[in-house]
C-alpha angles and dihedrals in degrees: 000000000000120000089246092054089047090054093049092049090049091053091049095047099039103029091246140005127251115219122185116206119210121193110204091206096059107064142019112282097248092051090052091051091048089049091055091050092047089049091056093046090048094055107269114155097211141355121232122200128197146074145190098276107024117147113232094232092052090048093055094047095050095041091050093052094043093050090057092055104044137056098195115090120285109213125190114228098190128201087195144346091276089070096063116110138166096242098086140074100230145352131225096234094209133189117194095229094167090066132059099218105122091208091068096034094057113333099083090039091059090049092048101042096081090049092051088054095044093049093045093235120165106241117215108192106224133181109223112207118184116208125201108263108178095262138061104260131206090251090060092047096049097039097040090224136125124238125239108266115254093241096048097092095150090050090053092048090053090054092049091050090050088053091052093048090048089058100253115161099211140018120219116204105199132186089181138234111307093022117168092200128033125227106290116252092229090058091051091049092049093052090045090056094044102049140030095221120115110257124226116195127193146148129088096010100146104156134048090237090058090051091050091053091054090052092049089051091055110275113140095193130036122201119203122179123139093047090068094051086073097039123013097168115141092238092063091051088050092053091053092044091053092049094047098041092068098157091053090049091049091051091051091048092051091049091051090052093059117104 
């Protein structure tokens, strides 16, 4: 089974998928590895690794160690071609469609494509759409692009439709690292209605209840990262997993209601 098929099956079986994002630049290597293991034990469906400013050598070291400790997929979420490495199962092959900087629309993708092939990574074409979040995020700074305003729902829908017609497999609605506000639920719902692509949502999701609201609005995958830099205890991962895996929770509730 491909990683993409695994993700789709997870969303079908559990109501939504829980993805934990690890930034190799943020913590000591052993702590990052421990965090990935705790994420798996707490119910995460996959671990993503990457960030806006990760050094390639650091990426390889951390990815190698994480891959030895987990059995769930390890997916690269690259800020550029220099973050690709062979110690992963797949890569979100993203294009920053919300911006107009050609380097992040196609330039980095051209640089990275030969490496994806050489490393044997499964490429998952993903439209990356940055949403205004109340603060200037690292994605904006590194990409020199502007996010889609929070009130421009029709504009966002047009970008998501373009992604679908271009043949993308997923659409990633991102508030960004350090976001003050998360992606609005009405925007998620609008994209869900407009396209048939699976929706990933991330940025600023700090509490399980916030994650649950994104799933209810229509997100099939929730990404949480910064929250676990402060607390990577397995119990917190489990709280997020329970909130995100709504279908599993509903099935358990129904079972408990039986005489």
